Backbone and ligand atoms as CSV (ligand in chain L), in Angstrom:
chain,resi,resn,atom,element,x,y,z
A,1,ALA,N,N,56.492,71.256,60.499
A,1,ALA,CA,C,57.538,71.469,61.449
A,1,ALA,C,C,58.221,72.793,61.226
A,2,ILE,N,N,58.708,73.446,62.277
A,2,ILE,CA,C,59.492,74.639,62.134
A,2,ILE,C,C,60.859,74.193,61.578
A,3,GLU,N,N,61.288,74.844,60.457
A,3,GLU,CA,C,62.565,74.541,59.869
A,3,GLU,C,C,63.386,75.778,59.716
A,4,HIS,N,N,64.623,75.540,59.411
A,4,HIS,CA,C,65.657,76.563,59.033
A,4,HIS,C,C,66.088,76.347,57.560
A,5,THR,N,N,66.230,77.385,56.825
A,5,THR,CA,C,66.813,77.235,55.499
A,5,THR,C,C,67.813,78.329,55.238
A,6,LEU,N,N,68.784,78.056,54.335
A,6,LEU,CA,C,69.881,79.047,54.017
A,6,LEU,C,C,69.387,79.840,52.789
A,7,SER,N,N,69.448,81.133,52.928
A,7,SER,CA,C,69.175,82.021,51.747
A,7,SER,C,C,70.342,82.895,51.476
A,8,ILE,N,N,70.630,83.147,50.225
A,8,ILE,CA,C,71.627,84.182,49.834
A,8,ILE,C,C,70.988,85.169,48.863
A,9,ILE,N,N,71.071,86.405,49.234
A,9,ILE,CA,C,70.712,87.510,48.322
A,9,ILE,C,C,72.005,87.712,47.493
A,10,LYS,N,N,71.847,87.544,46.193
A,10,LYS,CA,C,73.065,87.510,45.278
A,10,LYS,C,C,73.519,88.881,44.828
A,11,PRO,N,N,74.703,88.917,44.206
A,11,PRO,CA,C,75.313,90.191,43.885
A,11,PRO,C,C,74.455,91.084,42.910
A,12,ASP,N,N,73.703,90.473,42.028
A,12,ASP,CA,C,72.808,91.302,41.109
A,12,ASP,C,C,71.845,92.048,41.958
A,13,ALA,N,N,71.357,91.487,43.036
A,13,ALA,CA,C,70.328,92.100,43.849
A,13,ALA,C,C,70.921,93.109,44.834
A,14,THR,N,N,72.085,92.797,45.406
A,14,THR,CA,C,72.686,93.827,46.351
A,14,THR,C,C,73.113,94.997,45.509
A,15,ARG,N,N,73.601,94.858,44.304
A,15,ARG,CA,C,73.974,95.924,43.471
A,15,ARG,C,C,72.818,96.894,43.134
A,16,ARG,N,N,71.650,96.328,43.023
A,16,ARG,CA,C,70.500,97.158,42.677
A,16,ARG,C,C,69.674,97.593,43.898
A,17,ASN,N,N,70.272,97.343,45.096
A,17,ASN,CA,C,69.674,97.849,46.339
A,17,ASN,C,C,68.350,97.179,46.644
A,18,LEU,N,N,68.281,95.868,46.365
A,18,LEU,CA,C,66.993,95.170,46.510
A,18,LEU,C,C,66.997,94.329,47.842
A,19,THR,N,N,67.942,94.431,48.673
A,19,THR,CA,C,67.942,93.621,49.911
A,19,THR,C,C,66.718,93.757,50.719
A,20,GLY,N,N,66.231,95.024,50.923
A,20,GLY,CA,C,65.047,95.247,51.781
A,20,GLY,C,C,63.714,94.694,51.041
A,21,ALA,N,N,63.660,94.932,49.728
A,21,ALA,CA,C,62.532,94.500,48.989
A,21,ALA,C,C,62.364,92.966,49.038
A,22,ILE,N,N,63.511,92.281,48.942
A,22,ILE,CA,C,63.570,90.776,49.028
A,22,ILE,C,C,63.211,90.359,50.413
A,23,ASN,N,N,63.793,91.006,51.445
A,23,ASN,CA,C,63.479,90.635,52.802
A,23,ASN,C,C,61.943,90.856,53.137
A,24,ALA,N,N,61.394,91.864,52.610
A,24,ALA,CA,C,59.972,92.159,52.769
A,24,ALA,C,C,59.140,90.980,52.291
A,25,LYS,N,N,59.580,90.356,51.192
A,25,LYS,CA,C,58.770,89.172,50.596
A,25,LYS,C,C,58.889,87.981,51.629
A,26,PHE,N,N,60.102,87.745,52.140
A,26,PHE,CA,C,60.239,86.672,53.120
A,26,PHE,C,C,59.296,86.928,54.337
A,27,GLU,N,N,59.394,88.122,54.876
A,27,GLU,CA,C,58.629,88.427,56.070
A,27,GLU,C,C,57.133,88.415,55.858
A,28,ALA,N,N,56.741,88.904,54.708
A,28,ALA,CA,C,55.270,88.877,54.383
A,28,ALA,C,C,54.738,87.426,54.271
A,29,ALA,N,N,55.626,86.545,53.888
A,29,ALA,CA,C,55.214,85.120,53.732
A,29,ALA,C,C,55.340,84.340,55.038
A,30,GLY,N,N,55.760,85.024,56.150
A,30,GLY,CA,C,55.806,84.433,57.404
A,30,GLY,C,C,57.152,83.781,57.758
A,31,LEU,N,N,58.160,84.020,56.931
A,31,LEU,CA,C,59.481,83.552,57.264
A,31,LEU,C,C,60.189,84.656,58.078
A,32,ARG,N,N,60.978,84.130,59.164
A,32,ARG,CA,C,61.587,85.105,60.097
A,32,ARG,C,C,63.140,85.079,59.761
A,33,ILE,N,N,63.784,86.171,59.615
A,33,ILE,CA,C,65.199,86.292,59.320
A,33,ILE,C,C,65.918,86.146,60.727
A,34,VAL,N,N,66.424,85.029,61.022
A,34,VAL,CA,C,67.019,84.773,62.348
A,34,VAL,C,C,68.504,84.884,62.432
A,35,ALA,N,N,69.127,85.060,61.196
A,35,ALA,CA,C,70.562,85.370,61.075
A,35,ALA,C,C,70.799,85.997,59.731
A,36,GLN,N,N,71.705,87.026,59.667
A,36,GLN,CA,C,71.947,87.691,58.388
A,36,GLN,C,C,73.318,88.354,58.434
A,37,LYS,N,N,74.072,88.234,57.354
A,37,LYS,CA,C,75.301,89.008,57.245
A,37,LYS,C,C,75.684,89.251,55.808
A,38,ARG,N,N,76.270,90.418,55.558
A,38,ARG,CA,C,76.675,90.848,54.217
A,38,ARG,C,C,78.153,90.548,54.142
A,39,ILE,N,N,78.521,89.779,53.102
A,39,ILE,CA,C,79.906,89.365,52.888
A,39,ILE,C,C,80.258,89.383,51.441
A,40,HIS,N,N,81.541,89.419,51.157
A,40,HIS,CA,C,82.014,89.361,49.772
A,40,HIS,C,C,82.769,88.022,49.648
A,41,LEU,N,N,82.159,86.998,48.969
A,41,LEU,CA,C,82.809,85.688,48.914
A,41,LEU,C,C,84.120,85.738,48.117
A,42,THR,N,N,85.053,84.931,48.558
A,42,THR,CA,C,86.244,84.691,47.817
A,42,THR,C,C,85.946,83.612,46.763
A,43,LYS,N,N,86.819,83.529,45.747
A,43,LYS,CA,C,86.662,82.454,44.721
A,43,LYS,C,C,86.645,81.081,45.418
A,44,ALA,N,N,87.555,80.875,46.358
A,44,ALA,CA,C,87.612,79.577,46.996
A,44,ALA,C,C,86.305,79.245,47.808
A,45,GLN,N,N,85.747,80.270,48.442
A,45,GLN,CA,C,84.511,80.036,49.174
A,45,GLN,C,C,83.349,79.793,48.227
A,46,ALA,N,N,83.267,80.502,47.107
A,46,ALA,CA,C,82.160,80.261,46.179
A,46,ALA,C,C,82.289,78.855,45.539
A,47,GLU,N,N,83.547,78.439,45.234
A,47,GLU,CA,C,83.751,77.169,44.610
A,47,GLU,C,C,83.394,76.055,45.617
A,48,THR,N,N,83.678,76.243,46.911
A,48,THR,CA,C,83.337,75.216,47.889
A,48,THR,C,C,81.785,75.199,48.090
A,49,PHE,N,N,81.168,76.379,48.225
A,49,PHE,CA,C,79.716,76.357,48.513
A,49,PHE,C,C,78.978,75.721,47.338
A,50,TYR,N,N,79.372,76.003,46.089
A,50,TYR,CA,C,78.651,75.406,44.925
A,50,TYR,C,C,79.395,74.160,44.372
A,51,GLY,N,N,80.159,73.524,45.215
A,51,GLY,CA,C,80.924,72.229,44.878
A,51,GLY,C,C,80.101,71.170,44.125
A,52,VAL,N,N,78.800,71.032,44.504
A,52,VAL,CA,C,77.987,69.990,43.856
A,52,VAL,C,C,77.834,70.334,42.353
A,53,HIS,N,N,78.047,71.576,41.966
A,53,HIS,CA,C,77.849,71.899,40.553
A,53,HIS,C,C,79.155,71.967,39.721
A,54,LYS,N,N,80.295,71.459,40.353
A,54,LYS,CA,C,81.529,71.783,39.721
A,54,LYS,C,C,81.749,71.192,38.303
A,55,GLU,N,N,81.008,70.166,37.969
A,55,GLU,CA,C,81.145,69.609,36.631
A,55,GLU,C,C,80.145,70.213,35.623
A,56,ARG,N,N,79.251,71.128,36.128
A,56,ARG,CA,C,78.232,71.745,35.198
A,56,ARG,C,C,78.882,72.799,34.336
A,57,PRO,N,N,78.377,73.030,33.136
A,57,PRO,CA,C,78.971,74.024,32.194
A,57,PRO,C,C,78.857,75.446,32.720
A,58,PHE,N,N,77.924,75.709,33.659
A,58,PHE,CA,C,77.775,77.107,34.181
A,58,PHE,C,C,78.646,77.334,35.409
A,59,PHE,N,N,79.473,76.325,35.882
A,59,PHE,CA,C,80.143,76.509,37.089
A,59,PHE,C,C,81.089,77.709,37.151
A,60,GLY,N,N,81.892,77.855,36.131
A,60,GLY,CA,C,82.885,78.963,36.113
A,60,GLY,C,C,82.200,80.319,36.155
A,61,GLY,N,N,81.114,80.449,35.310
A,61,GLY,CA,C,80.433,81.752,35.300
A,61,GLY,C,C,79.694,81.988,36.595
A,62,LEU,N,N,79.181,80.939,37.241
A,62,LEU,CA,C,78.510,81.121,38.494
A,62,LEU,C,C,79.470,81.629,39.590
A,63,VAL,N,N,80.698,81.041,39.608
A,63,VAL,CA,C,81.666,81.451,40.628
A,63,VAL,C,C,82.106,82.914,40.349
A,64,THR,N,N,82.324,83.277,39.112
A,64,THR,CA,C,82.619,84.671,38.738
A,64,THR,C,C,81.517,85.633,39.180
A,65,PHE,N,N,80.309,85.276,38.899
A,65,PHE,CA,C,79.165,86.092,39.290
A,65,PHE,C,C,79.046,86.182,40.820
A,66,MET,N,N,79.136,85.042,41.555
A,66,MET,CA,C,78.891,85.091,42.984
A,66,MET,C,C,79.997,85.893,43.743
A,67,THR,N,N,81.163,86.076,43.063
A,67,THR,CA,C,82.248,86.839,43.734
A,67,THR,C,C,82.330,88.248,43.116
A,68,SER,N,N,81.357,88.680,42.318
A,68,SER,CA,C,81.388,89.977,41.665
A,68,SER,C,C,80.984,91.092,42.522
A,69,GLY,N,N,80.405,90.858,43.708
A,69,GLY,CA,C,79.961,91.895,44.610
A,69,GLY,C,C,79.472,91.273,45.926
A,70,PRO,N,N,79.059,92.038,46.813
A,70,PRO,CA,C,78.613,91.495,48.108
A,70,PRO,C,C,77.369,90.649,47.987
A,71,VAL,N,N,77.217,89.705,48.894
A,71,VAL,CA,C,75.974,88.917,49.037
A,71,VAL,C,C,75.503,89.082,50.425
A,72,VAL,N,N,74.258,88.745,50.719
A,72,VAL,CA,C,73.738,88.719,52.013
A,72,VAL,C,C,73.277,87.328,52.322
A,73,ALA,N,N,74.028,86.643,53.249
A,73,ALA,CA,C,73.696,85.264,53.655
A,73,ALA,C,C,72.738,85.367,54.846
A,74,GLN,N,N,71.735,84.477,54.846
A,74,GLN,CA,C,70.713,84.571,55.898
A,74,GLN,C,C,70.184,83.172,56.246
A,75,VAL,N,N,69.697,83.081,57.453
A,75,VAL,CA,C,68.942,81.954,57.875
A,75,VAL,C,C,67.528,82.356,58.034
A,76,LEU,N,N,66.615,81.636,57.335
A,76,LEU,CA,C,65.143,81.888,57.461
A,76,LEU,C,C,64.540,80.792,58.255
A,77,GLU,N,N,63.665,81.126,59.158
A,77,GLU,CA,C,63.005,80.195,60.063
A,77,GLU,C,C,61.460,80.301,59.802
A,78,GLY,N,N,60.819,79.124,59.825
A,78,GLY,CA,C,59.396,79.090,59.753
A,78,GLY,C,C,58.857,77.714,59.468
A,79,GLU,N,N,57.537,77.625,59.497
A,79,GLU,CA,C,56.862,76.350,59.236
A,79,GLU,C,C,57.199,75.904,57.810
A,80,GLY,N,N,57.804,74.724,57.653
A,80,GLY,CA,C,58.178,74.265,56.282
A,80,GLY,C,C,59.019,75.260,55.541
A,81,ALA,N,N,59.976,75.851,56.187
A,81,ALA,CA,C,60.730,76.977,55.658
A,81,ALA,C,C,61.508,76.639,54.330
A,82,VAL,N,N,61.993,75.410,54.179
A,82,VAL,CA,C,62.738,75.060,52.996
A,82,VAL,C,C,61.837,75.139,51.747
A,83,ALA,N,N,60.701,74.523,51.802
A,83,ALA,CA,C,59.782,74.499,50.643
A,83,ALA,C,C,59.120,75.869,50.476
A,84,LYS,N,N,58.743,76.545,51.561
A,84,LYS,CA,C,58.144,77.849,51.472
A,84,LYS,C,C,59.047,78.796,50.833
A,85,ASN,N,N,60.389,78.808,51.193
A,85,ASN,CA,C,61.304,79.715,50.614
A,85,ASN,C,C,61.456,79.451,49.072
A,86,ARG,N,N,61.428,78.170,48.696
A,86,ARG,CA,C,61.549,77.843,47.228
A,86,ARG,C,C,60.371,78.354,46.466
A,87,GLU,N,N,59.165,78.300,47.179
A,87,GLU,CA,C,57.975,78.828,46.533
A,87,GLU,C,C,58.064,80.342,46.334
A,88,ILE,N,N,58.562,81.047,47.386
A,88,ILE,CA,C,58.645,82.533,47.335
A,88,ILE,C,C,59.693,82.949,46.275
A,89,MET,N,N,60.762,82.185,46.095
A,89,MET,CA,C,61.841,82.491,45.172
A,89,MET,C,C,61.347,82.288,43.739
A,90,GLY,N,N,60.605,81.236,43.478
A,90,GLY,CA,C,60.240,80.942,42.084
A,90,GLY,C,C,61.320,80.106,41.435
A,91,ALA,N,N,61.031,79.715,40.162
A,91,ALA,CA,C,61.917,78.814,39.410
A,91,ALA,C,C,63.226,79.504,39.213
A,92,THR,N,N,64.334,78.637,39.071
A,92,THR,CA,C,65.727,79.129,38.863
A,92,THR,C,C,65.715,80.134,37.662
A,93,ASP,N,N,65.090,79.760,36.596
A,93,ASP,CA,C,65.010,80.625,35.387
A,93,ASP,C,C,63.858,81.559,35.536
A,94,PRO,N,N,64.151,82.868,35.581
A,94,PRO,CA,C,63.107,83.826,35.834
A,94,PRO,C,C,62.021,83.849,34.778
A,95,LYS,N,N,62.372,83.329,33.602
A,95,LYS,CA,C,61.346,83.262,32.512
A,95,LYS,C,C,60.269,82.192,32.878
A,96,LYS,N,N,60.620,81.263,33.731
A,96,LYS,CA,C,59.718,80.163,34.134
A,96,LYS,C,C,59.147,80.401,35.523
A,97,ALA,N,N,59.541,81.455,36.211
A,97,ALA,CA,C,59.136,81.727,37.576
A,97,ALA,C,C,57.679,82.304,37.599
A,98,ALA,N,N,56.959,81.767,38.551
A,98,ALA,CA,C,55.533,82.276,38.682
A,98,ALA,C,C,55.440,83.757,39.060
A,99,ALA,N,N,54.492,84.402,38.594
A,99,ALA,CA,C,54.186,85.837,38.860
A,99,ALA,C,C,54.224,86.078,40.424
A,100,GLY,N,N,54.813,87.147,40.798
A,100,GLY,CA,C,54.813,87.514,42.161
A,100,GLY,C,C,56.055,86.979,42.947
A,101,THR,N,N,56.730,85.979,42.369
A,101,THR,CA,C,57.955,85.408,43.048
A,101,THR,C,C,59.096,86.358,42.934
A,102,ILE,N,N,60.079,86.168,43.776
A,102,ILE,CA,C,61.294,87.059,43.800
A,102,ILE,C,C,61.975,87.039,42.449
A,103,ARG,N,N,62.181,85.813,41.955
A,103,ARG,CA,C,62.874,85.755,40.629
A,103,ARG,C,C,62.057,86.355,39.523
A,104,ALA,N,N,60.779,86.184,39.507
A,104,ALA,CA,C,59.950,86.745,38.394
A,104,ALA,C,C,60.061,88.232,38.497
A,105,GLU,N,N,60.077,88.832,39.741
A,105,GLU,CA,C,60.077,90.290,39.859
A,105,GLU,C,C,61.390,90.845,39.693
A,106,PHE,N,N,62.451,90.198,40.220
A,106,PHE,CA,C,63.810,90.888,40.313
A,106,PHE,C,C,64.939,90.272,39.553
A,107,ALA,N,N,64.875,88.979,39.141
A,107,ALA,CA,C,66.069,88.321,38.549
A,107,ALA,C,C,66.338,88.885,37.180
A,108,GLU,N,N,67.596,88.933,36.832
A,108,GLU,CA,C,68.020,89.446,35.520
A,108,GLU,C,C,68.039,88.305,34.489
A,109,ASP,N,N,68.522,87.110,34.894
A,109,ASP,CA,C,68.562,85.952,34.017
A,109,ASP,C,C,68.794,84.685,34.793
A,110,ILE,N,N,68.997,83.544,34.179
A,110,ILE,CA,C,69.096,82.253,34.936
A,110,ILE,C,C,70.260,82.276,35.906
A,111,GLU,N,N,71.307,82.994,35.572
A,111,GLU,CA,C,72.520,83.027,36.422
A,111,GLU,C,C,72.322,84.128,37.529
A,112,ALA,N,N,72.089,85.372,37.099
A,112,ALA,CA,C,71.896,86.492,37.997
A,112,ALA,C,C,70.477,86.478,38.451
A,113,ASN,N,N,70.111,85.426,39.270
A,113,ASN,CA,C,68.736,85.236,39.613
A,113,ASN,C,C,68.422,85.627,41.032
A,114,SER,N,N,69.146,86.554,41.573
A,114,SER,CA,C,68.802,87.351,42.775
A,114,SER,C,C,68.847,86.605,44.079
A,115,VAL,N,N,68.483,85.364,44.188
A,115,VAL,CA,C,68.504,84.630,45.394
A,115,VAL,C,C,68.892,83.165,45.234
A,116,HIS,N,N,69.427,82.606,46.292
A,116,HIS,CA,C,69.696,81.164,46.417
A,116,HIS,C,C,68.880,80.679,47.633
A,117,GLY,N,N,68.356,79.458,47.516
A,117,GLY,CA,C,67.740,78.834,48.693
A,117,GLY,C,C,68.018,77.370,48.761
A,118,SER,N,N,68.245,76.796,49.969
A,118,SER,CA,C,68.500,75.412,50.095
A,118,SER,C,C,67.417,74.624,49.486
A,119,ASP,N,N,67.806,73.420,48.887
A,119,ASP,CA,C,66.778,72.648,48.140
A,119,ASP,C,C,66.144,71.502,49.001
A,120,ALA,N,N,66.714,71.250,50.146
A,120,ALA,CA,C,66.198,70.193,51.036
A,120,ALA,C,C,66.684,70.422,52.493
A,121,ALA,N,N,66.085,69.726,53.452
A,121,ALA,CA,C,66.417,69.962,54.848
A,121,ALA,C,C,67.891,69.584,55.139
A,122,ASP,N,N,68.378,68.469,54.572
A,122,ASP,CA,C,69.786,68.059,54.821
A,122,ASP,C,C,70.773,69.088,54.181
A,123,THR,N,N,70.439,69.515,53.005
A,123,THR,CA,C,71.263,70.548,52.346
A,123,THR,C,C,71.248,71.855,53.216
A,124,ALA,N,N,70.086,72.180,53.684
A,124,ALA,CA,C,69.998,73.425,54.489
A,124,ALA,C,C,70.895,73.383,55.721
A,125,ALA,N,N,70.901,72.260,56.381
A,125,ALA,CA,C,71.826,72.149,57.600
A,125,ALA,C,C,73.262,72.343,57.233
A,126,HIS,N,N,73.631,71.792,56.094
A,126,HIS,CA,C,75.023,71.902,55.597
A,126,HIS,C,C,75.355,73.314,55.179
A,127,GLU,N,N,74.407,73.937,54.447
A,127,GLU,CA,C,74.638,75.217,53.949
A,127,GLU,C,C,74.624,76.293,55.057
A,128,ILE,N,N,73.762,76.126,56.044
A,128,ILE,CA,C,73.672,77.071,57.195
A,128,ILE,C,C,75.103,76.970,57.942
A,129,ALA,N,N,75.559,75.734,58.154
A,129,ALA,CA,C,76.793,75.574,58.879
A,129,ALA,C,C,78.033,76.173,58.097
A,130,PHE,N,N,77.896,76.296,56.817
A,130,PHE,CA,C,78.932,76.860,55.951
A,130,PHE,C,C,79.079,78.369,56.293
A,131,PHE,N,N,78.015,79.055,56.544
A,131,PHE,CA,C,78.055,80.504,56.800
A,131,PHE,C,C,77.973,80.922,58.181
A,132,PHE,N,N,77.331,80.165,59.060
A,132,PHE,CA,C,76.954,80.649,60.436
A,132,PHE,C,C,77.337,79.674,61.533
A,133,ALA,N,N,77.833,80.248,62.648
A,133,ALA,CA,C,77.981,79.487,63.899
A,133,ALA,C,C,76.628,79.499,64.593
A,134,GLY,N,N,76.421,78.525,65.381
A,134,GLY,CA,C,75.102,78.434,66.172
A,134,GLY,C,C,74.786,79.678,66.952
A,135,ILE,N,N,75.833,80.297,67.546
A,135,ILE,CA,C,75.637,81.493,68.315
A,135,ILE,C,C,75.141,82.698,67.549
A,136,GLU,N,N,75.245,82.625,66.215
A,136,GLU,CA,C,74.823,83.736,65.344
A,136,GLU,C,C,73.358,83.600,64.941
A,137,ILE,N,N,72.735,82.461,65.237
A,137,ILE,CA,C,71.348,82.207,64.810
A,137,ILE,C,C,70.354,82.436,66.003
A,138,VAL,N,N,69.621,83.528,65.942
A,138,VAL,CA,C,68.855,83.980,67.032
A,138,VAL,C,C,67.361,83.969,66.692
A,139,GLY,N,N,66.676,82.948,67.128
A,139,GLY,CA,C,65.304,82.760,66.792
A,139,GLY,C,C,64.342,83.546,67.724
L,1,CMP,P1,P,71.066,78.530,42.591
L,1,CMP,O1,O,69.747,78.154,43.076
L,1,CMP,O2,O,71.923,79.372,43.529
L,1,CMP,O3,O,71.914,77.211,42.280
L,1,CMP,C1,C,72.862,77.161,41.262
L,1,CMP,C2,C,73.050,78.441,40.474
L,1,CMP,O4,O,73.727,78.367,39.250
L,1,CMP,C3,C,71.642,78.948,40.087
L,1,CMP,O5,O,70.948,79.351,41.213
L,1,CMP,C4,C,72.057,80.055,39.078
L,1,CMP,O6,O,72.460,81.270,39.732
L,1,CMP,C5,C,73.268,79.405,38.417
L,1,CMP,N1,N,72.960,78.936,37.031
L,1,CMP,C6,C,73.456,79.487,35.910
L,1,CMP,N2,N,73.080,78.826,34.898
L,1,CMP,C7,C,72.279,77.771,35.269
L,1,CMP,C8,C,71.612,76.765,34.636
L,1,CMP,N3,N,71.577,76.583,33.344
L,1,CMP,N4,N,70.860,75.911,35.380
L,1,CMP,C9,C,70.837,76.056,36.791
L,1,CMP,N5,N,71.530,77.020,37.398
L,1,CMP,C10,C,72.229,77.811,36.688
């Protein structure tokens, strides 16, 4: 089925001017960028977005990192987009990410790992609604 998933190009990647290189990987894999905006998250916004992780030891560092520079939030559309995007991104830890994946090629470490992608269809709907109004998603 055609799905939508939420992607974030993280501050380590925008800082190194990798937005276009990452978008090229999505498009080459058949994912369509149907919404996109560059924003600088506030601490409150980052804490809310990553709320499921608030008890994890990396939460404080994650919020500091995600607010350290601009991010590019995007909606990707395509056949099985949620799983396909996770495949293109590779494992959270770039040391474990398969060759050719975004994280293997671009991530700095397990925290500054260049991209976020929704982990399931229900999470995707919730995460897309966090960043975008329906009118901003143009398929
Ligand atoms: P993401 O897929 O956006 O989901 C949670 C983020 O927390 C993760 O990518 C990393 O940026 C960050 N993170 C930092 N340390 C860890 C860790 N040990 N395990 C998982 N995620 C981590």
